[in-house]
C-alpha positions as semicolon CSV with decimal commas, in nm:
position;residue;x (nm);y (nm);z (nm)
1;M;0,029;0,018;0,034
2;N;0,113;0,334;-0,073
3;S;0,060;0,588;0,146
4;R;-0,183;0,874;-0,031
5;S;-0,295;1,275;0,108
6;I;-0,553;1,289;0,176
7;L;-0,727;1,633;0,179
8;I;-1,098;1,604;0,345
9;V;-1,419;1,792;0,233
10;E;-1,677;1,755;0,495
11;D;-1,938;2,007;0,675
12;E;-2,017;1,807;0,968
13;S;-1,759;1,796;1,184
14;L;-1,788;1,492;1,343
15;I;-1,773;1,295;1,005
16;A;-1,455;1,479;0,935
17;M;-1,322;1,393;1,254
18;M;-1,391;1,015;1,231
19;L;-1,268;1,075;0,818
20;E;-0,957;1,169;0,994
21;D;-0,914;0,876;1,222
22;F;-0,993;0,584;0,977
23;V;-0,727;0,805;0,675
24;D;-0,484;0,791;0,957
25;S;-0,538;0,430;1,068
26;L;-0,501;0,342;0,673
27;G;-0,186;0,497;0,726
28;H;-0,249;0,767;0,490
29;V;-0,219;1,121;0,587
30;V;-0,476;1,397;0,588
31;A;-0,352;1,687;0,391
32;G;-0,673;1,908;0,644
33;T;-1,030;1,929;0,599
34;E;-1,250;2,209;0,466
35;D;-1,634;2,244;0,604
36;C;-1,773;2,498;0,221
37;V;-1,711;2,506;-0,165
38;A;-1,520;2,841;-0,122
39;G;-1,312;2,701;0,077
40;A;-1,274;2,372;-0,091
41;I;-1,205;2,549;-0,426
42;A;-0,918;2,793;-0,236
43;R;-0,762;2,494;-0,074
44;T;-0,749;2,282;-0,414
45;E;-0,596;2,610;-0,608
46;A;-0,325;2,590;-0,385
47;G;-0,265;2,221;-0,414
48;G;-0,058;1,923;-0,157
49;F;-0,254;1,592;-0,177
50;D;-0,302;1,347;-0,405
51;L;-0,697;1,271;-0,322
52;V;-0,990;1,401;-0,208
53;I;-1,291;1,293;-0,015
54;L;-1,569;1,534;-0,133
55;D;-1,878;1,531;0,081
56;V;-2,157;1,597;-0,210
57;H;-2,371;1,891;-0,001
58;L;-2,170;2,111;0,165
59;R;-2,420;2,370;0,410
60;G;-2,608;2,346;0,183
61;E;-2,429;2,398;-0,175
62;S;-2,366;2,179;-0,447
63;C;-2,001;2,001;-0,421
64;W;-1,997;2,052;-0,859
65;P;-1,782;2,338;-0,870
66;V;-1,514;2,187;-0,721
67;A;-1,578;1,890;-0,835
68;D;-1,485;2,028;-1,195
69;L;-1,189;2,206;-1,071
70;L;-1,040;1,878;-0,893
71;A;-1,118;1,698;-1,237
72;D;-1,007;1,996;-1,454
73;R;-0,707;1,920;-1,227
74;G;-0,634;1,554;-1,285
75;I;-0,699;1,490;-0,853
76;P;-0,908;1,196;-0,810
77;F;-1,207;1,234;-0,545
78;L;-1,413;1,015;-0,395
79;L;-1,823;1,131;-0,415
80;A;-1,964;1,102;-0,004
81;T;-2,315;1,076;-0,001
82;G;-2,581;0,981;0,257
83;G;-2,799;0,939;-0,046
84;H;-2,834;1,282;-0,218
85;T;-3,081;1,260;-0,511
86;E;-3,002;1,433;-0,735
87;P;-2,792;1,187;-0,994
88;P;-2,434;1,387;-1,034
89;P;-2,396;1,575;-1,377
90;A;-2,264;1,387;-1,605
91;R;-1,902;1,506;-1,626
92;H;-1,862;1,300;-1,280
93;A;-2,146;1,047;-1,336
94;Q;-1,845;0,749;-1,254
95;A;-1,662;0,914;-1,003
96;P;-1,629;0,685;-0,774
97;V;-1,910;0,678;-0,403
98;L;-1,841;0,635;-0,035
99;A;-2,172;0,562;0,055
100;K;-2,263;0,719;0,465
101;P;-2,245;0,560;0,723
102;F;-1,863;0,517;0,655
103;T;-1,701;0,222;0,761
104;L;-1,333;0,215;0,795
105;A;-1,339;-0,106;0,529
106;G;-1,474;0,140;0,294
107;V;-1,330;0,391;0,320
108;E;-1,018;0,179;0,253
109;Q;-1,216;0,003;-0,033
110;A;-1,324;0,324;-0,174
111;I;-0,958;0,471;-0,108
112;D;-0,821;0,177;-0,278
113;A;-1,010;0,173;-0,647
114;T;-0,915;0,550;-0,692
115;A;-0,525;0,455;-0,712
């Protein structure tokens, strides 16, 4: 397993902390945590990570501007969702999905699938 630097974009602080613990337990490095679209865009523009766990809904906003920027930069991401009702835009229809509730095994499998 190769250690990866992972940015977590999640607006629920308890879920973000759980993801941080999972990422760390799996031998990866948490590059940071963002909780809103604007913060995630700024952090993406700054770079310095290999993968993003991206919550679909961030404080009432859609994650798609962040997903677009990540795709433009060639940075892989996982869409984290509790079962959003709208399908993703066609551009992101094939993005891997990490379904809530998260489990350590599920996070590991999703991260490994992006390698």
